[in-house]
N, C-alpha and C positions, 0 to 999 in steps of 0.2 A: 504493499499500500504506500510505503514511503518512497521506494525506489522509482516507481514509474513517473510520478509527477516531477521528481528531481531530474530524471533522465530527459524528460520532455522540456523542462525549463533549461537544462544545459544545452540541448540541441537548439532550442529557440534563441538562446543567447548567441550561439555560434552563427545561426542564420542572420541575426541582426548585425553581428560584427563583421561578417564576411559575405554579406549579401551580393556585393558587386562581383566578387570572385565566383560565387555560386552561380549567378546569372550568366557570367561569361562561360563557365564550364557547361552549363546546361544548354546554352545557345549552340553549342557544337553538336548536340544530339538532334539528328535530322528526324522529321516526322516519320519517314519510312522506316527508320531504325526503331522508333517506338512501336510501330506496327509489328515488326518482326519480333520484338520482345514480348508483345502481347500474345502473338501466335505461339511462341515457345512456351510461355506460361500455360496457355490453354492446352497445348499438347501434353504438357506435364501433368495436368489434372486427368487427362484420359489414361495416362500410364499409371497414375496413383490408383485409379479405380480398377484398372486391370490387375495391378499387384494385389490389391485387397481381394479381388474376385478369385485369383489364383490361390491365395492363402486359404480362403474358405473352401475351395475345392480340395486343397491338400488335407483339410480337416474333415473331408467327406460331407460338406454342406454346399449346396448349389442354389443359392437364391437368385442367380442370374446376373450377368454383367450389367445389364441395363438398370436393375434395381440398385446394385452396389454403387454404380457411378452416379445415379440420380441422388442417392442419399448423401454421397460425398459433396456433390456440387450444391445441393440444396442447403447444406449446413455451412457453407463457406463463410458467410458473415459472422458466425459464431466464433470463428478463429480469432477475431480481432476484439472480442469482448475482454475486459480486464481478467487477468488470470491465465489466458492463453491456452486453456484446456477444454473450452466449452464445445468446440466442434467435435472433439473426441467423445465427450460426455453425451452430446445429443445424438451422434451416430450410434453410440452404444444403445441408447434408448430406442432408436429407430429399429435397430436390428432385433432388440428384445421384443418390440411390438410385432415383428414379423415371425416370432416364434423360435428364434435361434436360442439354444441353451445358454445360460449365463456364463458357464464355464468356458464355452466356445468363444463367446464375445470377449471375455477377459483375455483369453489366449490370443485372439486375433489382435486386440489392441496392443498387447505387449509385443507380439511379433512385428506388427507394423512399426511400432516405435523403435524396436531393436534393429530392424532392417534399415530404417532411415538413418539412425545414428551410426551403426556399424559400417554401412556403406559410405557415409560421409567420411568416417575415419579412414577406411581402407583406400578409397579413391583419392581423397584430399591428401592423406598422409603419403601415399605412394607417389603421387605427382610431385609434391614438394620435396620428398626425399630424393627423387630423381633430379630435381632442378635446383636444389638448395646447396649452399656451401657446406663444408665439413663441420662447421660449428653447430648448425641447427639440424643437420641430416639425422643424427641419432634420435632426436625428439620425434620427428615426423615418422621415422621408421617404427618407433615404439607405438605411436598412435595407430599406424596402419596394422601392426601386428595384433594389438588389442581388438581392433575392429574385426579382423579376420577370425580370431578366436570366438568372438561374440556371435558372428554369423554361423559358425559351426555348432556351438553348444546351445544356441538359442532355442531351437526346436525341442531339444531334450529337457532344458530347464523349464520351459513353459508347459511341457507335457506333464510335469509333476503336479500341475494344478488340478488334473483330472485323471480319469482312468484310461484315456485314449492315447497314452504316451507312445505307443508303438504304431498307432493307426495313421500317422501323418505321412503323406506321400512325399518322399524326398525329391523326386523329379519335379513335381508341381511346385514345391517350395523353392527349388532352384530357379524355376521359371518366374516365380514371384520376385526373387532377388534380382534376376536379370531385368524384369520390367521396371523395378524401382531404380536400377542403375541408369535406365534411360531417363527417369525423372531428374536425377542429379546432373546428367549430361545436358539435358535441356535447360534447366534452371541455371546451371553453371555457364552455359553458352550465352544465355540472356545477360548474365552478369558480365561476362567477358566482353560482349559487345558494348555494354555501357561503360565498363572500366577503360576500354581502349580509347574512349573519347576524353576521359579524365587524365589518363596516364598513357600518352602515345607511346607505342612501341612495346606495350606489355604483351608477353607471349600468351596465346589463347589457352594452352594447356595449364600454364601457371596460374592464370586468372581463375580457371575452374577450381584448381586446387585451393587457391586462397578463398574463394567463395565457400567451399565445403568446410574448410577448417574454421572460418569465421562463423558459419552457421552452427557448427558443432560447439564452438565456444559460447555462442548465444544460447544454445539449448542447455548446456551444462550450467549456465548461470540461471538457476531456477528462479531467482528473485527478479529476473528481468523478463516480463511477458513477451513472447516471440523474440527474445534476445535483443530487445530494443536497446540501443546504445552500445552494447557489447559487440554486436555484429559490426556496426559502423566503425568503431574504434579499431577492432581487430583487423578488419579488411583494409582500412586506411594504412595501418602500420605495415601490414604484410606487403601491400602494393608498393610502398615507397621507402620503408624503413624509418619513417618519421611519422609524427602525428600532426599533419597539416590540417588545421580546422576546416579550411575550405573543402578538403577532400572528405572529411568526416561528414559534413553536411551534404556533399554530393552523394555519398553512400546512403544517407537517409532519404535523399531524393529517389534513389533506386528502389528502396523499400516502398516509398509512396507509390511509385510506378507499378510495382508488383501488386500492391493492394488494390489499386484501381483495376488492374488486369483481372484479379480474382473476382472483384465485384461485377466487372463486365461479363465474365463467364457466367456468374450466377444470374445476372439479369437476363442474358440471352436464354439461359435454361428456363427461367421462369416465364419469359414471353413465349418461347417455343411450347412449353407445357400448356400454357393458357390457350394458345391458338389451337393446339392439337385437341385439347379437351373440349373447347368450344365447338370446334368443327364436328367432333364425334357426337356431341350432345349427350355424352354418357354421365349420368349423375349417380350411378351406383358405386358401391365400394368394391372394386375388382380384386381379383386374386393376382398376386405377383406373377404366377406362372403364365397368366394370359398376356403379359407384356403391356397391360393397360393400367396406368397409375393415376388416372384422373381422379381428383378430389381426395386422394389419400393424404392423410395427415403425416407427411414425412418431412 
């Protein structure tokens, strides 16, 4: 409760102090580039839905990709409520309303979180290990190693929550991990495109690694909802080796851009759903297996 207003006040102060530099930085971002970033974020959500769908299939539950994806997108605004956990909570409630066992939902949530965190550590750590000097390489190598171990033991550890420890499909789990790898490549590419306008000459792969390690730092800073402030400072430092306040505010501008992209994806989904349901004239409560979700409270 204390950290968030302090972080926002700190960022507001930097905006006020360095607004001229920020405007100059953002003026380099072409409208077409913004459109590409929006597209990459939208594709990322498709891969997130696919990853969750595959995880449920690995746990022998098949609610359908359409339902899993619609629940994810429909709850996107909850991601930005204070606390940073409400999209996860509301998705869990939606799955429970669809009849998924509570133990399965808990295991799904833990696996989703574990895959995202461990993959950020593996990909980000491996890239920066490859591209960093000898002084910092061991740190990034350790981060990548811990992430790899987490991906391997995650299914077994979460299986201890219920009686289905041996029922999880390893091949489908690996497919889910692969799908979420695409998420990080897409989001990291969006960051790399933006960062290249702020720090000319930045290597694309290194920018992806910096994005993932900065996201991981923000995630581990549990006191910072959505890693606000922590992500901006970490990414700015890793990009240039200094803490330039103009770059910190530019990284916050990237966060704002992704928030707008998320809300646009949500709005498009809501409009599409309204048009589809209005055209069909269906006012009944349909079954998920029929592929028709009009008027469902999800």
